C-alpha positions as CSV (number, residue, x, y, z in Angstrom):
1,M,6.7,-4.4,0.6
2,A,4.2,-1.9,1.5
3,L,2.2,-0.1,4.4
4,I,-0.4,-1.7,5.7
5,Y,-3.2,-0.8,8.2
6,L,-4.9,-3.2,10.4
7,C,-8.1,-2.1,12.2
8,D,-9.7,-5.1,14.5
9,D,-10.9,-4.4,18.1
10,D,-8.9,-8.2,19.3
11,P,-5.2,-6.8,20.3
12,K,-4.2,-11.1,20.2
13,Y,-5.2,-10.6,17.0
14,I,-4.0,-7.9,15.9
15,Q,-0.2,-9.1,16.9
16,M,-1.4,-11.9,15.2
17,L,-1.6,-10.5,12.1
18,T,1.7,-7.8,12.4
19,D,3.6,-10.4,13.2
20,M,2.9,-12.1,10.0
21,L,3.0,-9.7,7.9
22,T,5.7,-8.1,9.4
23,E,7.6,-11.2,9.2
24,S,6.7,-11.3,5.0
25,G,8.6,-7.5,5.0
26,H,5.2,-5.3,5.6
27,E,5.1,-2.5,7.6
28,V,2.2,-2.4,9.9
29,K,0.4,-0.1,12.1
30,S,-2.7,-1.0,13.5
31,A,-5.9,0.6,15.3
32,C,-7.7,-0.9,18.4
33,S,-10.7,1.7,17.2
34,V,-11.9,3.5,14.7
35,E,-11.1,6.9,16.2
36,L,-7.8,6.0,16.1
37,F,-8.0,4.3,12.6
38,G,-9.5,7.7,11.1
39,R,-5.6,9.1,12.9
40,L,-4.0,6.6,11.6
41,L,-5.5,7.5,8.0
42,Q,-4.8,11.5,8.5
43,Q,-1.4,10.6,9.1
44,R,-0.4,8.8,5.5
45,A,-2.7,6.7,3.2
46,P,-1.4,3.3,3.6
47,D,-0.9,0.8,0.7
48,L,-3.6,-1.5,1.5
49,C,-6.6,-1.7,5.1
50,V,-7.4,-5.0,6.9
51,L,-10.4,-4.6,8.4
52,D,-12.5,-5.7,10.4
53,M,-16.3,-6.3,9.6
54,Q,-17.6,-6.1,13.4
55,M,-16.2,-3.5,16.4
56,P,-17.5,-0.4,18.5
57,G,-18.3,3.1,16.7
58,G,-19.0,0.8,13.1
59,G,-16.5,-1.4,12.2
60,G,-16.4,-2.5,9.0
61,P,-19.3,-0.5,7.3
62,V,-17.4,2.9,9.1
63,T,-14.3,2.6,8.7
64,S,-14.3,1.2,4.9
65,K,-15.5,4.6,4.1
66,M,-13.3,6.2,5.5
67,V,-10.3,4.3,3.4
68,P,-9.2,6.8,0.5
69,P,-11.1,5.1,-2.6
70,Q,-8.0,4.4,-4.3
71,V,-6.7,2.2,-1.4
72,P,-7.2,-1.5,-1.3
73,V,-9.4,-3.4,1.6
74,I,-9.6,-6.5,2.7
75,V,-12.4,-8.0,4.9
76,A,-11.9,-10.1,8.0
77,S,-15.0,-11.1,9.9
78,G,-16.3,-13.7,11.5
79,M,-20.0,-13.1,9.5
80,P,-20.4,-15.3,6.1
81,V,-18.5,-13.3,3.5
82,S,-22.4,-12.8,1.9
83,F,-23.5,-11.0,4.7
84,Q,-19.8,-8.9,4.6
85,Q,-20.5,-8.3,1.1
86,Q,-24.4,-6.6,1.6
87,W,-22.7,-4.1,4.3
88,I,-19.3,-2.9,1.8
89,T,-20.2,-1.4,-0.8
90,G,-18.9,0.5,-3.5
91,R,-15.0,-0.4,-3.5
92,S,-13.5,-2.0,-6.1
93,A,-10.9,-3.4,-4.9
94,V,-12.0,-5.0,-2.1
95,R,-11.8,-8.9,-0.8
96,F,-13.7,-10.3,2.0
97,L,-12.2,-13.2,4.1
98,E,-14.1,-14.9,6.8
99,K,-12.3,-15.7,10.5
100,P,-9.9,-17.1,11.5
101,I,-8.5,-15.9,8.1
102,S,-5.8,-18.3,7.1
103,W,-2.5,-17.2,6.3
104,L,-2.8,-18.6,2.8
105,G,-5.9,-16.6,2.0
106,L,-4.8,-13.0,3.5
107,E,-1.4,-14.1,1.8
108,A,-2.9,-14.0,-1.7
109,A,-5.4,-11.2,-0.9
110,I,-2.8,-9.2,-0.4
111,R,-0.4,-10.8,-3.6
112,E,-4.0,-9.6,-5.7
113,L,-4.7,-6.4,-4.4
114,L,-1.3,-4.5,-4.3
115,P,-0.9,-4.2,-7.7
116,V,-4.5,-2.5,-7.5
117,A,-2.9,-0.1,-5.6
118,T,0.2,0.6,-7.0
119,A,-1.6,1.4,-10.6
120,A,-4.2,3.7,-8.7
121,S,-1.0,6.1,-7.4
122,A,1.2,5.5,-10.5
């Protein structure tokens, strides 16, 4: 279905999301650091990114600026959404989720954002 990049410093969280997303038919690539995420982006632009807000090296505020503007972003964090929104600005296709995220909430955000990615690439 879609190529989704995950960037989070928690390997268990990455594995859980990878399992859930691949079972739904998505191709998933992950990075556990801001540096590795940058390398992924150099290889190929994804259809969507799921980013952690708090990570060594900058987290969501840094990684969201690395993502091409046409690529939608989901920011997932233990921080309240209102706080997340203060740090991630200037993107039209972005959704915020609080951890622990629900599969239904993530799935709804992906369904909502993927048409944005399809329209931007057309």
